[in-house]
N, C-alpha and C positions, 0 to 999 in steps of 0.2 A: 503494500500499500504505500502511495506517495504522499509527501507533505512539500515542503517548500525548503529552499536553502539559499543563502546569500553569502558573498564574498566580495571584500575590497580587493582593487588590484590596482597596480602602478605598471605602465606600459613606459620604458624609457624613450628617449627622444630617439625619433628615427626608427623605431622598432613596431614589428607588427604582432598582432595578438595571436591567436590560434590561426590555424589554416581555414580558408573558407569552408563553412559548414553549416549543417543544418541537424536538427534533433528530431526523431520521429515520435516520441514519447513525452517530451518535456518542452515547455514553452519558457522562453528566457526573456529578461528585459536588462537593460542597461542604462544606468543613470550616469552622466558625467559630472564628476565632483570639481575637477579642476582640469585646465589646458585644452588644447584643440587637437584636431585629428580628421582622419576621414574615415567614413564607415561605407564599406563595401556591403550593400543589403538587397538582396534578391534581384541581382543584375544590375544594379545602379549605384551610384556613388553620390554623397553627400557630406557635407562639412559637419563636424561634431565640436561642440564648445559647451562650457560649463553651464550646468543646467538642462542640458538636452536630456530627453528619456526617450528610449526607443524599445518597443517590444517585437518579440521574435515569435511568430507562429511556430507550431512543431509540425512542419512541413517543409516543402520545398521554397515554398514562399517566405520562409523565415531564415533562408541563407544569410549568413553574415562574417564579415571579419573587420577589425579595427586596425588602422594603420595611423601611427602616431606621427606628428608634426615634428620637424627636425630642431625644434627650439626649446621645447620644455617637456617634462614627464607629462603624461596623461593619466589622471587618477578617476577610477571609476568603481561603481558598485553594480554587481551583476546579482539579480535575483531568478530563480528558476524553481520550476515544481521539480520533484524529486522522484518521479515514478521510474520503476524499473521493472521488466526488463527495457533497456533503451538502444537504439541504433542510431549512431550518429553517422551521417553521411556527408562525405567530403567530395563535392561536385567536380572539382578540377581535377582529380584523380580517378573519381567515380570507385572510390574504395570504402568500405563501411568499417565502422568501430562498433563491436558488439559490448554491453555491460549487462551482466546477469548478476544479481546480488547486491548491488550498488551501483546507483545512479552516477553518471560523468560528474565528478567533483565530489561523490559522496566518500566517506572515510571506512565503510564496512566492508570486510572481505567480499570480493567477488568469486562466484563459483565458475564463471566464464568472463573473459577479457580478453579482447584482441582485435587487431586489425587485419582486414583481408582484402585479397585483390578480387573484385567481383568476377573476373575471368577464370577463377578457380573454383567455379561451382560444379559440384557433383552432385550425381543422384543420391537423395537421403538413403537409398537401399546399399549404396556402394560400401563395401567392407564391412557390411553390417553381420 
């Protein structure tokens, strides 16, 4: 059963956050505490600055990545649901990440956790 979680983060000058991604079971939201940057969101880009709030749905329309400006750190708060299992999809590489036992960002032990090449699909009966 899911709940919600949050974490504060700081992205150093000129750095990028996580790889462009969206989740299939968890919604996320980002609130900018300080600094400026660029948000790649659902195939578009926009400027982020202090006080901005953006929510990311748990599907392809929620794809996102933050790129910080080169002049100062970007401080933010991320809030998300914590449903599991969850699959995180990385559209640029088309590789999913699987999280069972604890949602992404969770601290509980996971029974299954890994990143996979979508092209490595096998029949579910293979090696059974």
